[in-house]
C-alpha positions in Angstrom: 0.0 0.0 0.0 1.3 3.4 -1.0 0.3 7.0 -0.7 -1.0 6.6 2.8 -0.5 7.8 6.3 0.4 4.8 8.3 0.5 5.4 12.1 3.3 3.2 13.4 2.8 3.5 17.2 6.5 3.6 17.7 8.1 5.6 20.4 8.2 8.8 18.3 4.6 8.3 16.9 6.0 8.4 13.4 3.9 8.3 10.2 5.0 6.1 7.3 4.0 6.4 3.7 3.8 2.8 2.6 3.6 -0.8 3.9 4.1 -4.2 2.4 2.2 -7.4 3.3 3.7 -10.8 2.7 1.9 -14.1 3.6 -0.8 -12.2 5.4 1.5 -10.3 7.7 3.0 -6.8 7.6 6.6 -7.3 6.4 7.6 -3.6 5.8 6.5 -0.2 7.0 8.4 2.9 5.7 8.8 5.3 2.9 7.3 4.9 -0.6 10.8 4.8 -2.1 11.9 2.0 0.2 8.7 0.1 -0.5 9.6 -0.3 -4.2 12.1 -3.0 -3.2 9.1 -5.1 -2.1 7.3 -4.8 -5.5 7.7 -7.8 -7.8 6.0 -9.0 -11.0 3.1 -10.6 -9.1 2.7 -7.9 -6.4 -0.6 -6.1 -6.0 0.0 -2.4 -5.3 -2.9 -0.5 -3.8 -2.9 3.3 -3.4 -4.4 4.5 -0.1 -5.1 8.0 -1.5 -3.8 9.7 1.6 -6.1 7.8 3.9 -5.0 6.9 7.4 -4.0 3.4 8.5 -4.2 2.6 12.2 -3.1 -0.6 14.0 -6.0 -3.0 14.6 -7.3 -4.2 17.9 -8.6 -7.7 18.0 -10.5 -8.4 21.1 -13.0 -11.2 21.6 -14.9 -9.1 24.1 -15.3 -5.3 23.9 -17.9 -2.7 24.5 -17.4 -0.1 21.8 -20.4 2.0 22.7 -18.8 2.7 26.1 -16.0 4.6 24.4 -18.2 6.7 22.1 -19.5 10.0 23.3 -23.2 9.6 22.6 -26.0 11.9 23.7 -27.8 9.4 25.9 -28.8 9.2 29.6 -25.4 8.1 30.9 -24.3 7.7 34.5 -20.6 7.5 33.5 -20.2 4.6 36.0 -20.6 7.1 38.9 -21.9 5.3 42.1 -25.1 6.9 43.3 -27.5 6.3 46.1 -30.9 5.0 45.1 -32.4 8.4 45.9 -29.8 10.2 43.6 -30.4 7.6 40.9 -34.1 8.2 41.0 -33.5 12.0 40.6 -31.1 11.3 37.8 -33.7 9.2 35.9 -36.3 11.9 36.4 -33.9 14.5 34.8 -33.3 12.2 31.9 -37.0 11.7 31.3 -37.4 15.5 31.1 -34.2 16.1 29.1 -35.0 13.6 26.4 -38.7 14.4 26.4 -39.5 10.7 26.7 -43.2 10.2 25.7 -45.5 8.0 27.8 -45.2 4.4 26.8 -41.6 4.9 25.5 -38.5 3.4 27.0 -35.8 5.3 28.8 -32.4 3.5 28.7 -29.8 4.5 31.3 -26.3 3.6 30.4 -23.2 2.8 32.5 -25.0 2.1 35.8 -22.6 1.1 38.6 -24.3 -2.0 39.9 -21.5 -2.8 42.4 -21.1 0.6 44.0 -23.6 3.0 45.4 -27.2 1.9 45.3 -27.7 2.7 49.0 -31.3 2.7 50.1 -32.8 5.3 52.4 -36.1 5.7 54.2 -37.9 7.1 51.1 -36.6 4.6 48.6 -36.5 0.9 49.5 -33.7 -1.3 48.1 -33.9 -3.2 44.8 -37.3 -2.1 43.4 -37.0 1.4 44.8 -35.5 3.6 42.1 -37.1 1.6 39.3 -40.5 2.1 40.9 -39.9 5.8 41.3 -39.8 6.0 37.5 -43.3 7.1 36.6 -45.3 4.0 35.7 -46.2 5.2 32.2 -42.5 4.8 31.1 -40.6 1.7 30.4 -37.2 2.0 32.1 -34.1 -0.1 31.7 -30.8 0.6 33.4 -27.7 -1.2 32.0 -24.4 -1.7 33.8 -21.2 -0.6 32.2 -20.5 -4.2 30.9 -24.2 -4.7 29.8 -24.1 -8.0 31.7 -26.3 -6.6 34.4 -29.5 -4.6 34.1 -32.5 -3.4 36.1 -36.0 -2.8 34.8 -39.3 -1.4 36.0 -42.5 -3.4 35.9 -43.7 -1.9 32.7 -40.5 -2.8 30.8 -40.7 -6.3 32.2 -44.4 -6.7 31.3 -43.6 -5.8 27.7 -41.4 -8.9 27.6 -44.0 -11.1 29.3 -42.4 -11.1 32.7 -44.9 -10.9 35.5 -44.2 -9.8 39.1 -44.0 -12.7 41.6 -46.8 -12.6 44.2 
């Protein structure tokens, strides 16, 4: 590949202009002039047209939405008491003008820190029940492996409250 900006991630954060791939692996990164030594009769040469090449990250388990700056109801993993969490949810409902019957999704909930009950909000069901009953509410932990939902959101999925 030639005519590119190849970020090398070396100690000086240098940018190269070309790279060569042999047997599926990067064999050369450097200048376009030096890359000519890698070009043979059966070489496929591709121009990058000035585009940027970054090193790849291969991870079997990642959460890309947690690194994007999205305009969503986001707790940023801040631990909160249940009372503070309820107030935060109420502000999100107002900010995003959530219509009745719609779902409010709260992102990056810290399920292992905070969540202290008080006299006005009982543990576990407390903050989820403080969400007005006409809204579906789901709160997802940073990893998205843990979540909390109010009764309306659960009912939508056919889950009924145990008696």
